[in-house]
Legacy VTK file of the C-alpha trace (Angstrom):
# vtk DataFile Version 3.0
C-alpha trace
ASCII
DATASET POLYDATA
POINTS 101 float
14.109 15.996 -3.944
13.464 12.493 -5.281
15.234 10.743 -2.421
13.484 12.966 0.100
10.108 12.155 -1.440
10.714 8.412 -1.523
11.893 8.463 2.074
8.416 9.749 2.940
6.738 6.479 1.878
6.520 5.134 5.462
5.035 8.491 6.531
2.396 8.181 3.805
1.569 4.624 4.953
1.189 5.901 8.520
-1.065 8.793 7.445
-3.308 6.484 5.407
-3.518 4.081 8.367
-4.488 7.040 10.566
-7.246 7.943 8.094
-8.442 4.301 8.058
-8.642 4.186 11.854
-10.268 7.610 12.150
-12.890 6.933 9.462
-13.546 3.166 9.398
-16.188 3.563 6.688
-13.571 4.215 3.973
-13.845 1.315 1.492
-10.681 -0.747 1.043
-10.829 -0.366 -2.718
-10.281 3.392 -2.361
-7.127 3.079 -0.243
-4.654 2.971 -3.177
-6.161 6.167 -4.610
-6.119 7.735 -1.152
-2.457 6.765 -0.785
-1.623 8.435 -4.099
-3.552 11.559 -3.125
-1.857 11.848 0.272
1.602 11.346 -1.253
1.045 13.916 -4.000
-0.421 16.453 -1.571
2.465 15.947 0.854
5.107 16.357 -1.860
3.439 19.370 -3.474
2.998 20.974 -0.053
6.658 20.474 0.842
8.081 21.378 -2.591
8.350 25.153 -1.936
10.253 24.492 1.290
12.970 22.535 -0.500
12.914 24.713 -3.627
11.591 22.054 -6.004
9.383 22.556 -9.038
5.716 21.602 -8.511
5.754 19.319 -11.582
8.647 17.359 -10.135
6.808 17.248 -6.798
3.746 15.706 -8.484
5.901 13.098 -10.213
7.779 12.243 -7.016
4.446 12.162 -5.163
3.084 9.620 -7.633
6.162 7.413 -7.253
6.031 7.792 -3.461
2.320 6.885 -3.408
2.869 3.787 -5.510
5.823 2.809 -3.316
3.780 3.312 -0.149
0.899 1.280 -1.562
3.217 -1.593 -2.448
4.957 -1.345 0.922
1.624 -1.666 2.716
0.518 -4.591 0.534
3.750 -6.507 1.081
3.755 -5.853 4.828
0.189 -7.083 5.274
0.851 -10.141 3.100
3.923 -11.021 5.145
2.222 -10.539 8.510
-1.163 -12.125 7.809
-1.552 -15.808 8.671
-2.045 -18.109 5.736
-4.485 -20.985 5.405
-3.657 -24.537 6.452
-0.744 -26.209 4.718
-1.581 -28.989 2.241
-2.006 -32.258 4.063
-2.830 -30.553 7.352
-6.570 -30.243 7.266
-6.764 -28.856 3.747
-9.262 -30.456 1.392
-7.610 -32.369 -1.498
-8.329 -31.250 -5.016
-11.248 -32.635 -7.009
-8.885 -34.422 -9.419
-7.355 -36.389 -6.565
-10.818 -37.391 -5.309
-11.837 -38.724 -8.726
-8.696 -40.851 -9.020
-9.438 -42.391 -5.654
-12.843 -43.722 -6.834
LINES 1 102
101 0 1 2 3 4 5 6 7 8 9 10 11 12 13 14 15 16 17 18 19 20 21 22 23 24 25 26 27 28 29 30 31 32 33 34 35 36 37 38 39 40 41 42 43 44 45 46 47 48 49 50 51 52 53 54 55 56 57 58 59 60 61 62 63 64 65 66 67 68 69 70 71 72 73 74 75 76 77 78 79 80 81 82 83 84 85 86 87 88 89 90 91 92 93 94 95 96 97 98 99 100
């Protein structure tokens, strides 16, 4: 059951993205809680089909939700462009400016 639940993390990320696209008014600060809720609901809903206890399904759902939330955060951090590199249009620090004077 635990490996099955953790394998559902990409599915949870996809479902939360679907909710974000469908209802764009959902605040970003609620997305981690939404991810946990979707993961727990999915695991509790599928627990009777695989013959697992509902308490174990809640625990695996929590771990799956946290995994999915971290997976989404790392993917967006890796794919988002970063600011300019130091020395390439970036403003020097205030300490450097004072030493120049």
